[in-house]
C-alpha positions in Angstrom: 85.1 49.3 -135.2 83.2 50.8 -132.3 79.5 51.0 -132.8 77.4 53.7 -131.2 74.2 51.6 -130.8 72.0 54.5 -129.6 72.9 56.5 -132.7 72.4 53.4 -134.9 69.0 52.8 -133.3 67.8 56.3 -134.3 69.1 55.8 -137.8 67.3 52.4 -138.1 64.0 54.0 -137.1 64.5 56.8 -139.6 65.4 54.4 -142.4 62.3 52.4 -141.5 60.1 55.4 -142.0 61.8 56.2 -145.3 61.1 52.6 -146.4 57.4 53.1 -145.7 56.9 51.7 -142.2 54.8 53.8 -139.9 56.7 52.7 -136.8 59.8 50.7 -135.9 60.6 49.3 -132.4 63.2 47.0 -130.9 62.9 44.3 -128.3 65.0 41.6 -126.7 64.2 37.9 -127.5 62.9 36.7 -124.1 59.4 35.4 -124.7 59.5 32.8 -121.9 56.5 34.3 -120.2 54.3 33.4 -123.2 55.4 29.7 -123.4 52.8 28.4 -120.9 49.9 30.2 -122.6 51.1 29.0 -126.0 51.1 25.5 -124.8 47.7 25.8 -123.2 46.3 27.2 -126.5 47.8 24.3 -128.4 46.6 21.7 -125.8 43.1 23.0 -126.1 43.1 22.4 -129.9 42.4 26.1 -130.6 44.8 25.9 -133.6 42.3 23.7 -135.5 43.8 22.0 -138.5 46.9 24.3 -138.6 49.3 21.5 -137.7 52.2 23.7 -138.4 51.3 25.7 -135.3 52.1 22.7 -133.1 54.9 21.2 -135.2 57.5 23.7 -134.1 56.6 23.6 -130.4 58.1 26.3 -128.3 60.4 27.6 -131.1 57.8 30.3 -131.6 58.8 31.8 -128.3 62.5 31.4 -128.9 63.7 33.6 -131.8 67.3 32.6 -131.2 66.4 29.0 -132.1 64.9 30.2 -135.3 68.0 32.3 -136.2 71.0 31.4 -134.1 72.8 34.4 -132.7 69.8 36.6 -132.5 69.8 39.0 -129.6 67.3 41.6 -130.7 64.2 41.8 -132.9 63.4 44.9 -134.9 59.6 45.0 -135.3 57.9 47.2 -137.9 54.3 48.0 -138.7 52.8 49.2 -142.0 49.3 50.5 -142.4 47.0 48.7 -144.9 43.5 50.3 -144.6 42.6 51.2 -148.2 40.7 54.4 -149.1 37.0 53.8 -149.8 37.0 50.7 -147.6 33.2 50.5 -148.1 32.5 48.7 -144.9 29.0 50.0 -144.5 28.1 49.2 -148.1 29.2 45.6 -147.7 27.1 45.3 -144.5 24.1 46.8 -146.1 24.3 44.7 -149.3 24.6 41.0 -148.3 24.5 40.0 -152.0 27.9 41.7 -152.4 31.1 39.8 -151.4 33.0 40.9 -148.3 36.7 40.4 -148.4 38.9 41.2 -145.4 40.5 44.6 -146.1 44.0 43.4 -145.8 43.5 41.1 -148.9 42.0 43.6 -151.3 45.3 44.6 -152.8 48.7 43.1 -153.3 49.9 40.3 -151.0 51.8 42.0 -148.3 54.3 39.2 -147.6 56.8 39.9 -150.3 56.5 43.7 -150.2 57.2 44.0 -146.5 59.9 41.3 -146.5 61.7 43.2 -149.3 61.5 46.4 -147.2 62.9 44.6 -144.1 65.7 43.1 -146.2 66.5 46.6 -147.5 66.6 47.8 -143.9 69.1 45.0 -143.1 71.2 46.1 -146.0 71.2 49.7 -144.8 72.4 48.6 -141.4 75.1 46.5 -143.0 76.3 49.5 -145.0 76.6 51.4 -141.7 78.3 48.8 -139.4 79.7 46.2 -141.8 78.6 42.5 -142.0 76.3 41.2 -139.3 73.7 38.5 -138.9 70.1 39.3 -139.8 67.0 37.6 -141.2 63.6 39.1 -142.1 60.3 37.5 -141.5 56.7 38.4 -142.4 54.1 36.0 -141.1 56.3 33.3 -142.6 58.0 31.6 -139.7 57.3 30.1 -136.3 57.6 33.3 -134.3 55.3 35.1 -131.9 55.3 38.4 -133.7 52.6 40.2 -131.7 54.3 39.6 -128.3 57.6 40.8 -129.9 55.9 43.9 -131.3 54.3 44.5 -128.0 57.7 44.4 -126.2 59.0 46.8 -128.9 56.4 49.4 -128.0 54.3 49.1 -131.2 51.1 48.6 -129.2 49.4 46.2 -126.9 47.5 43.0 -127.4 43.8 43.6 -127.5 41.1 41.2 -126.3 40.7 40.0 -129.8 44.4 39.0 -129.7 45.4 41.5 -132.4 48.0 44.2 -131.7 46.4 47.6 -131.0 48.0 51.0 -131.3 46.5 54.1 -129.7 47.0 56.2 -132.8 46.7 53.6 -135.5 44.2 51.1 -134.2 44.9 47.6 -135.7 44.7 48.1 -139.5 48.4 47.3 -140.0 50.8 44.5 -140.9 53.8 43.4 -138.8 57.2 42.2 -139.9 60.4 41.3 -138.0 64.1 41.6 -138.6 66.1 39.2 -136.4 69.6 40.6 -135.7 72.7 39.9 -133.7 73.4 43.5 -132.6 72.7 44.4 -129.0 70.7 47.5 -129.7 68.9 49.4 -126.9 65.3 48.1 -126.5 62.1 50.1 -126.4 59.5 50.1 -123.6 56.1 48.4 -124.0 53.0 50.6 -124.1 50.2 50.6 -121.6 47.2 48.4 -122.4 44.3 50.8 -122.9 41.4 48.4 -123.6 40.0 48.9 -120.1 36.6 47.3 -119.6 35.7 47.4 -123.3 34.6 44.0 -124.6 33.1 45.1 -128.0 35.3 42.8 -130.0 34.3 39.8 -127.9 30.6 40.4 -128.0 30.6 41.3 -131.7 32.3 38.2 -133.0 29.8 36.5 -135.2 30.8 33.0 -134.1 31.9 33.8 -130.5 35.4 32.7 -131.4 37.1 34.9 -128.7 36.6 32.5 -125.9 38.4 34.6 -123.3 40.4 37.8 -123.3 43.2 37.5 -125.8 42.3 33.9 -126.7 40.8 33.0 -130.1 39.5 29.5 -130.9 40.5 29.3 -134.5 38.0 26.5 -135.1 35.2 29.1 -134.6 36.9 32.0 -136.3 35.5 33.1 -139.7 39.0 34.0 -140.9 40.3 30.5 -140.1 37.2 28.8 -141.6 37.3 30.8 -144.9 41.1 30.9 -145.4 43.0 28.2 -143.4 40.4 25.5 -143.3 39.8 23.6 -146.6 37.1 21.1 -145.5 33.4 21.1 -145.0 32.5 24.2 -142.9 30.2 23.1 -140.0 26.6 24.2 -140.5 26.5 25.8 -137.1 28.8 28.6 -138.4 27.5 29.1 -142.0 24.7 31.6 -141.3 27.1 33.6 -139.1 29.6 33.8 -142.0 27.1 36.0 -143.9 28.7 37.4 -147.0 32.3 37.1 -145.8 34.1 35.1 -148.5 37.6 35.7 -147.4 38.4 36.6 -143.8 36.4 38.7 -141.3 37.1 42.2 -139.8 34.2 42.5 -137.3 36.4 42.5 -134.2 38.3 45.4 -135.7 35.3 47.3 -137.0 33.8 47.7 -133.5 37.1 48.6 -131.8 37.0 52.3 -130.7 40.7 52.7 -131.5 40.2 52.1 -135.2 38.4 55.4 -135.4 41.9 56.9 -135.5 43.4 54.7 -138.2 45.1 56.3 -141.1 44.6 55.4 -144.7 47.6 53.4 -146.1 50.2 55.3 -148.1 51.0 52.1 -150.1 49.2 52.1 -153.4 49.8 48.3 -153.6 47.3 47.9 -150.7 44.5 49.7 -152.5 41.6 47.7 -153.6 41.9 46.2 -157.0 38.8 46.8 -159.2 38.1 43.1 -159.8 37.4 42.6 -156.1 35.7 45.9 -155.3 32.0 45.7 -154.3 31.5 42.7 -156.6 28.2 40.8 -156.6 28.5 37.2 -155.3 27.2 35.8 -158.6 29.9 37.7 -160.5 32.7 36.1 -158.5 31.0 32.8 -158.6 31.1 32.8 -162.4 34.9 33.0 -162.5 36.5 30.0 -164.1 39.7 28.7 -162.4 41.6 30.6 -165.1 39.8 33.8 -164.3 40.3 33.3 -160.6 44.0 32.9 -161.0 44.2 35.9 -163.3 42.2 38.2 -161.0 44.0 37.1 -157.8 47.5 37.2 -159.2 49.8 38.7 -156.6 47.0 38.6 -154.0 46.8 36.7 -150.7 43.5 35.3 -151.9 45.1 33.1 -154.5 46.5 30.7 -152.0 43.1 29.3 -151.0 42.5 28.0 -154.5 39.5 28.2 -156.8 37.5 25.3 -155.1 37.8 26.9 -151.6 36.9 30.3 -153.1 33.7 28.7 -154.6 32.9 27.0 -151.3 33.0 30.3 -149.4 31.0 32.1 -152.1 28.4 29.2 -152.0 27.8 29.8 -148.3 27.5 33.6 -148.8 25.0 33.0 -151.6 22.9 30.8 -149.3 22.9 33.7 -146.8 22.0 36.3 -149.4 18.4 37.5 -150.0 16.5 35.2 -152.3 17.3 35.5 -156.0 16.5 33.3 -159.0 20.0 34.3 -160.3 21.6 32.8 -157.2 19.6 29.6 -157.5 20.7 29.3 -161.2 24.3 30.0 -160.3 24.4 27.4 -157.6 22.9 24.8 -159.8 25.4 25.5 -162.5 28.2 24.3 -160.1 26.6 21.1 -159.1 28.6 17.9 -159.7 32.0 19.6 -159.7 33.1 18.2 -156.4 31.7 16.5 -153.3 33.0 19.3 -151.1 31.2 21.9 -153.2 28.0 19.9 -153.6 27.5 19.6 -149.8 27.6 23.4 -149.5 25.5 24.0 -152.6 22.7 21.8 -151.2 22.7 23.8 -148.0 22.8 27.1 -149.8 20.0 26.2 -152.2 17.8 25.1 -149.3 18.4 28.4 -147.6 17.6 30.3 -150.7 14.3 28.5 -151.2 13.3 29.2 -147.6 13.5 32.9 -148.4 11.2 33.0 -151.4 8.6 34.6 -149.2 8.9 38.3 -150.0 8.7 39.2 -146.3 12.0 37.3 -145.8 13.9 39.3 -148.3 16.5 41.9 -147.1 15.9 41.2 -143.5 19.2 42.0 -141.7 20.1 40.3 -138.4 20.0 42.6 -135.4 23.8 42.1 -135.0 24.4 43.3 -138.5 22.3 46.3 -138.1 24.2 47.3 -134.9 27.5 46.7 -136.6 26.4 48.9 -139.5 25.5 51.8 -137.1 28.9 51.5 -135.4 30.8 51.6 -138.7 28.8 54.5 -140.0 29.4 56.4 -136.8 33.1 55.5 -136.2 34.5 55.4 -139.7 33.6 58.7 -141.5 35.9 57.9 -144.3 33.8 54.9 -145.3 31.7 55.3 -148.4 
């Protein structure tokens, strides 16, 4: 059977859109130019406690080692920005929990992987049996460089993929294949001299253009790290209890982002604009119930409470917060060390003049959000 690869490529992109992807691109598997930078990043310890980042070595830059026979990678993106994202509300109300917008709905891993698997099946129906394997943030692979080669966007100074029409509020997934499809051309990097993401990072985790020190990153600290969060970062965490979106919020290209078409990515009511004390009162059973099918569930109840404890320490003084903190004392040494800090911070703010004082950086971010994201409630 003779395969018309150009015609097949057009069909793949059409099928991708029909499956709910906003864009599909194709690249080769040569990521050799990224190997030295990856090694430098690992040598610097910027991966923190994520040992699995180093465990696979350079396999991340060699897709053919991950799935033998791979000659092309189909990269796909799917928008996730929910309607009524309520960024400004979360910034104005530090007693309300802020959850990274990608995690407000259903866990994206299974949804996107199933769509990619279906794409592989459609290709198989067209050309017969061939080798393919879908991945969604679930394997040692440099997905952003691959997506960049596939023309889905460019790597911003915050290290996330940026698209001129869609900003960065999207997920990525890959389908590794053994078909020599024609490849797409990379897009031009349009960040220019803008460094808004670098200067707005609450913990200064973006140590140079395109390089993030995970050990300072709020997303890493609240999601990947399960130990005692260093005190130097606690105030900067603010009310962020799962992840952080600041570097995306200030990015000019995110003014053009579309709302997701996937209802599964819409915010579930149990997480929407919830007071810190409400979430803190969840038992482990309630936590598991309310986070079923959510990416949040993987951090576990104890880490969830740890993050909330820090946010409560940063909130304006409230007797209810003091009472809630004290109700959790004695449950674990990890939690107690954060409760003691949070309680001390709360007591420092009993002076009425200290209540509801926003840091200058938060005020600036609020203004940017209100100006740049008119859809925000």
